C-alpha positions as CSV (number, residue, x, y, z in Angstrom):
1,M,98.2,97.3,-41.8
2,K,99.4,95.7,-45.0
3,N,103.1,95.2,-45.4
4,T,103.9,96.6,-42.0
5,L,107.5,96.6,-40.9
6,F,108.2,96.3,-37.2
7,E,111.6,97.3,-36.1
8,T,113.5,97.4,-32.8
9,E,117.0,98.2,-31.9
10,R,118.1,94.6,-32.8
11,L,115.3,93.0,-34.9
12,I,113.3,93.6,-38.0
13,I,110.0,91.8,-38.6
14,R,108.6,92.2,-42.1
15,P,106.3,90.3,-44.5
16,T,108.1,87.4,-46.1
17,S,109.0,88.3,-49.7
18,M,110.5,86.7,-52.8
19,E,114.0,87.7,-51.5
20,D,113.5,85.1,-48.7
21,G,113.6,82.2,-51.1
22,N,116.8,80.6,-49.7
23,F,115.5,81.0,-46.2
24,I,112.2,79.4,-47.0
25,L,114.0,76.6,-48.8
26,E,116.1,75.9,-45.8
27,L,113.2,76.2,-43.3
28,L,110.7,74.0,-45.1
29,N,113.3,71.3,-45.4
30,T,114.3,71.1,-41.7
31,P,113.5,67.7,-40.1
32,K,111.3,69.3,-37.4
33,W,109.3,71.3,-40.1
34,K,108.7,68.1,-42.0
35,Q,107.9,66.1,-38.9
36,F,105.4,68.6,-37.3
37,I,104.1,70.6,-40.3
38,G,104.7,68.4,-43.2
39,D,106.7,68.1,-46.4
40,R,105.8,70.9,-48.8
41,Q,107.8,69.4,-51.6
42,V,110.0,72.4,-52.0
43,Q,113.4,71.2,-53.3
44,N,115.2,74.2,-54.7
45,K,115.2,78.0,-54.6
46,K,112.8,78.3,-57.6
47,E,110.3,76.1,-55.9
48,A,110.7,78.1,-52.7
49,E,110.0,81.4,-54.5
50,N,107.0,79.8,-56.1
51,Y,105.8,78.7,-52.6
52,I,106.1,82.3,-51.5
53,A,104.4,83.6,-54.6
54,T,101.5,81.2,-54.4
55,K,101.0,80.5,-50.7
56,M,102.2,83.5,-48.8
57,L,101.9,86.6,-50.9
58,P,98.2,86.0,-51.9
59,H,97.3,85.6,-48.3
60,L,99.0,89.0,-47.5
61,K,97.2,90.7,-50.4
62,K,93.8,89.2,-49.5
63,Y,93.8,89.5,-45.7
64,G,96.5,92.1,-44.9
65,Y,98.6,89.7,-42.9
66,A,100.6,86.6,-43.6
67,N,103.9,85.0,-42.6
68,N,106.6,87.4,-41.5
69,T,110.3,87.0,-41.5
70,L,112.1,88.0,-38.3
71,S,115.8,88.8,-38.7
72,E,118.5,90.1,-36.6
73,K,120.0,93.4,-37.8
74,Q,123.6,92.9,-36.8
75,M,124.0,89.3,-38.1
76,V,121.6,89.6,-41.0
77,L,120.3,86.2,-39.8
78,K,116.8,85.2,-40.6
79,L,115.4,83.4,-37.6
80,V,111.8,82.4,-37.9
81,L,108.4,82.9,-39.6
82,V,105.8,84.6,-37.4
83,V,102.2,85.6,-38.1
84,F,100.5,88.5,-36.5
85,I,96.8,88.7,-36.3
86,I,95.6,92.1,-35.1
87,A,91.9,92.3,-34.2
88,K,89.9,95.3,-33.3
89,V,88.3,94.9,-29.9
């Protein structure tokens, strides 16, 4: 199930990629992220892309799942990171 894209009429959920650098930069520097998750020391777009390349993409490659970016089709607004864990029962 690697690199799976989920799509509805209004939303797209896809693995976070290098093109999400600005979104990750903004997200990791929100006060609530820093308060509840911690400061990841990501201060610019290049550092955000490095964070994606070293923290998120290797996890996707190794395990087949990682952080996903949920965006709204009409507004092209990135909303949140989500992680799917699909287990065989």
